[in-house]
C-alpha positions in Angstrom: -15.0 -17.9 -37.6 -15.5 -17.4 -33.8 -13.1 -17.0 -31.0 -13.6 -20.5 -29.7 -11.7 -22.2 -32.4 -8.3 -23.7 -31.6 -6.8 -22.9 -34.9 -7.9 -19.1 -34.5 -5.9 -19.0 -31.3 -2.9 -20.6 -32.8 -3.0 -18.0 -35.7 -3.5 -15.2 -33.4 -0.4 -16.3 -31.5 1.9 -16.5 -34.5 0.8 -13.1 -35.7 1.4 -11.6 -32.2 4.8 -13.2 -32.1 5.8 -11.8 -35.5 4.7 -8.4 -34.8 6.1 -7.9 -31.3 8.8 -10.5 -31.4 9.8 -12.8 -28.3 12.0 -10.0 -26.8 9.3 -7.4 -26.4 6.9 -10.2 -25.0 9.5 -11.4 -22.4 9.9 -7.8 -21.2 6.2 -7.2 -21.0 5.6 -9.7 -18.3 8.0 -8.2 -15.6 6.8 -4.6 -16.5 3.4 -5.5 -15.9 4.1 -7.2 -12.7 6.0 -4.0 -11.5 3.0 -1.9 -12.6 0.4 -4.0 -10.6 2.9 -4.3 -7.5 3.3 -0.4 -7.6 -0.4 0.1 -7.9 -0.9 -2.3 -4.6 1.8 -0.5 -2.8 0.0 2.9 -3.5 -3.2 1.7 -2.5 -1.9 0.4 0.8 0.0 3.5 1.4 -3.0 5.4 1.8 -4.5 3.0 4.3 -1.1 2.9 6.4 -1.2 6.8 6.4 -4.8 6.9 7.6 -4.1 4.4 10.2 -1.1 6.4 11.3 -3.1 9.4 11.6 -5.8 7.6 13.5 -3.3 6.2 16.0 -1.8 9.6 16.6 -5.3 10.9 17.4 -6.1 8.1 19.8 -2.9 8.8 21.6 -3.5 12.3 22.0 -6.9 11.5 23.5 -5.7 8.6 25.7 -2.5 10.5 27.1 -3.2 14.2 27.9 -0.4 16.0 29.0 -0.4 16.5 32.8 -1.8 19.6 34.2 -0.1 22.0 36.4 -2.3 21.3 39.3 -1.4 17.6 39.5 2.2 18.3 39.1 2.2 20.7 42.1 0.0 18.2 44.2 2.6 15.6 43.5 5.6 17.9 44.5 3.5 19.0 47.6 3.1 15.4 48.8 6.8 14.7 48.3 8.0 17.7 50.1 5.9 16.8 53.2 7.2 13.4 53.8 
């Protein structure tokens, strides 16, 4: 009696329906879907957090704050005009 027999699967399905009932089986599907969806969201959350940190670091490197010498040079040239 292997798992490849059609009648074996039918009997197994009937036993599962008797033990769990159709109500519990109907609730299992959405619960399993929500669990998988939550897992995927958690996995993507880590990647999004890493991406945000990386972008913040790039912005800090790309846009350094203006130094005092360039600010004073800009004021000097505007005052002489």
